C-alpha positions in Angstrom: -14.2 46.5 -16.8 -12.8 43.2 -19.4 -14.9 43.6 -22.5 -14.3 39.9 -24.0 -16.9 38.2 -23.5 -15.7 34.7 -25.1 -13.7 31.9 -23.7 -12.6 28.8 -25.4 -13.4 25.5 -23.5 -9.4 24.5 -24.1 -8.1 27.6 -22.3 -8.6 26.4 -18.8 -8.1 23.0 -17.0 -10.7 23.6 -14.0 -14.1 25.4 -14.1 -15.3 27.3 -10.8 -18.9 27.4 -9.9 -20.7 29.5 -7.3 -24.2 27.9 -6.8 -27.4 30.1 -6.4 -27.8 31.8 -9.7 -24.5 30.7 -11.4 -25.5 27.1 -12.1 -29.5 26.6 -10.4 -32.1 29.6 -10.7 -32.6 29.7 -6.6 -31.7 32.7 -5.3 -35.3 34.0 -5.1 -35.9 31.3 -3.2 -33.2 32.5 -0.4 -35.3 35.9 -1.0 -38.6 33.8 0.1 -37.2 32.7 2.9 -35.5 35.4 4.3 -39.1 37.2 4.0 -40.8 35.1 5.9 -38.2 34.5 8.5 -38.1 38.4 9.1 -42.4 38.1 9.2 -41.9 35.5 11.5 -39.8 37.2 13.8 -41.2 40.6 13.7 -44.9 40.2 12.6 -46.4 39.9 8.9 -46.4 43.5 8.2 -42.4 43.5 7.9 -41.5 43.6 4.4 -38.3 44.4 2.2 -38.5 44.6 -1.2 -36.3 42.7 -3.8 -33.6 45.3 -4.3 -33.5 46.3 -1.0 -33.0 42.3 0.2 -30.0 42.7 -2.5 -28.7 45.4 -1.3 -28.4 44.4 2.3 -27.8 40.3 2.1 -25.3 40.7 -1.3 -22.4 42.5 -0.3 -19.1 43.2 0.1 -18.9 43.7 3.9 -18.1 40.1 5.5 -21.2 39.5 7.6 -23.3 41.8 6.9 -26.6 40.0 7.2 -26.0 38.8 10.8 -25.3 43.0 11.1 -28.5 43.7 9.7 -30.5 40.9 11.7 -28.4 42.1 15.1 -29.3 45.9 14.3 -32.9 44.9 13.9 -33.3 42.6 16.8 -31.1 44.4 19.0 -29.7 41.2 20.3 -26.1 40.1 19.8 -26.6 36.6 18.6 -28.9 36.2 15.3 -28.0 32.2 15.1 -31.1 31.0 15.5 -32.7 33.3 13.2 -30.6 31.9 10.5 -31.1 28.5 11.3 -34.8 28.9 10.9 -34.1 30.7 7.8 -32.3 27.6 6.4 -34.9 25.3 7.6 -37.1 27.3 5.9 -35.3 27.6 2.4 -34.6 23.9 2.3 -38.8 23.6 2.9 -39.1 26.0 -0.1 -37.0 24.1 -2.5 -38.5 20.6 -1.3 -41.3 21.6 -2.0 -40.9 23.7 -5.0 -38.3 21.4 -6.8 -40.4 21.2 -10.0 -40.0 24.8 -10.5 -35.9 24.8 -10.1 -34.5 25.1 -13.3 -30.7 25.8 -14.5 -29.4 28.7 -15.5 -29.5 29.1 -19.4 -26.7 27.4 -21.4 -25.8 25.8 -17.8 -26.2 22.3 -18.9 -24.8 22.2 -22.1 -21.7 23.9 -20.8 -21.1 21.6 -18.2 -21.5 18.8 -20.6 -19.0 20.7 -23.0 -16.2 20.3 -19.9 -17.2 16.7 -19.5 -16.6 15.9 -22.7 -13.4 17.1 -22.8 -11.8 15.9 -19.8 -12.0 19.0 -17.7 -12.6 19.2 -14.4 -15.4 21.4 -12.1 -16.1 22.3 -8.5 -18.9 23.9 -6.7 -18.0 26.7 -4.3 -21.2 27.9 -2.5 -21.9 30.1 0.6 -24.7 27.5 1.0 -24.6 24.6 3.3 -23.7 21.1 2.5 -27.5 19.8 2.1 -28.5 22.4 -0.7 -25.7 21.4 -2.7 -26.7 17.6 -1.9 -30.4 18.6 -2.9 -29.8 20.6 -6.5 -27.1 17.5 -6.8 -30.1 15.0 -6.7 -32.0 17.3 -9.0 -29.8 17.8 -11.4 -27.5 14.6 -11.9 -24.9 16.2 -14.2 -23.8 18.1 -11.1 -22.6 14.7 -9.4 -19.6 15.3 -11.9 -17.7 18.0 -9.7 -14.8 16.7 -8.9 -15.2 18.6 -5.3 -18.1 20.7 -3.4 -16.9 23.4 -1.1 -19.4 24.8 1.4 -20.4 26.4 3.9 -19.7 24.1 6.7 -16.2 23.8 5.4 -15.1 27.2 6.1 -13.9 30.0 9.1 -14.9 32.8 7.1 -17.7 32.8 4.0 -17.9 34.9 1.0 -16.7 37.7 0.3 -13.8 36.2 2.3 -11.9 34.9 -0.5 -10.6 32.2 1.9 -12.7 29.0 -0.1 -11.1 30.5 -3.4 -8.1 30.1 -1.9 -8.4 26.6 -0.9 -9.6 25.9 -4.4 -6.2 27.2 -5.4 -4.4 25.0 -3.3 -6.3 22.1 -3.6 -5.8 21.7 -7.5 -2.2 22.9 -8.2 -0.7 23.7 -11.3 -4.7 24.0 -13.0 -5.3 27.1 -15.1 -8.7 28.3 -13.7 -11.7 30.2 -14.4 -14.5 30.9 -11.9 -18.3 32.1 -12.8 -20.3 34.0 -9.8 -23.4 35.9 -10.0 -23.8 38.2 -6.8 -21.3 41.6 -5.8 -20.5 39.1 -2.1 -19.0 35.9 -4.7 -17.4 38.9 -7.1 -15.3 40.6 -4.5 -14.0 37.2 -2.9 -12.9 36.0 -6.4 -11.5 39.5 -7.8 -8.9 38.9 -4.6 -7.3 36.3 -6.4 -5.6 36.7 -9.7 -4.2 33.7 -10.7 -8.2 32.7 -11.4 -9.7 34.1 -14.4 -13.8 35.7 -13.0 -16.6 35.9 -14.7 -19.7 37.5 -13.0 -23.1 36.0 -14.6 -25.9 37.9 -14.5 -28.0 40.5 -16.1 -29.2 44.5 -16.2 -32.0 43.6 -13.4 -29.4 42.7 -10.7 -29.3 45.4 -7.7 -25.4 45.8 -7.9 -24.9 44.9 -11.7 -23.6 48.5 -12.9 -21.9 49.1 -9.9 -19.8 45.2 -10.8 -19.0 46.3 -14.7 -17.7 49.8 -13.3 -15.6 48.7 -10.2 -14.1 45.1 -10.9 -12.0 43.9 -13.6 -14.5 41.1 -14.4 -15.5 39.6 -17.7 -19.2 39.7 -18.2 -21.7 37.4 -19.4 -25.8 37.1 -18.9 -26.0 33.3 -19.3 -23.8 30.6 -20.4 -25.1 30.7 -23.9 -22.9 33.6 -24.4 -20.1 31.6 -24.4 -18.4 30.8 -27.7 -17.3 27.4 -26.2 
């Protein structure tokens, strides 16, 4: 683990952000949507706690969510389950949009990036409709130079395809990336050309594992940055 917790806005040309719990506090709604979805398919008594959810649905193993669902349902195709979850998630964030906040210090940090004529992009496993929703809810996100979303890639995180695409799209840029989950951390740390930050707290299930096993900077939120 890298111990230095500070960065300077002038050190980088391009700032890369995951979406959920990296820009906006939305991961809890994914958990809620998955719980509703699994109860729909398995009955109201089906339950997984949030820690168990993070241990399974946040993973460095490719397609771990699909493998989990297929194992539960004993089926070969779980796409209809994923589609049900995505619709449920969108309904939740639409109905609870007044409860959604940005990560602490995020808006100030984005404004600093913009004021210094730097660029930022959003790189997420989320669908385009979700990124568009949050961009309408928080207009500062519309300043993103480009949004990378689930439909654009054959392989989603933890595969680094999305970050390799950013590297190709913005040549000769000094890049820094912010990720909150082990899924994203595993993807971004495969690319040494991009400096990477893990942004989360000790409450995250994979917190200790990430700090012990990945060579990555760590902050609790953007207020920890010296900008």
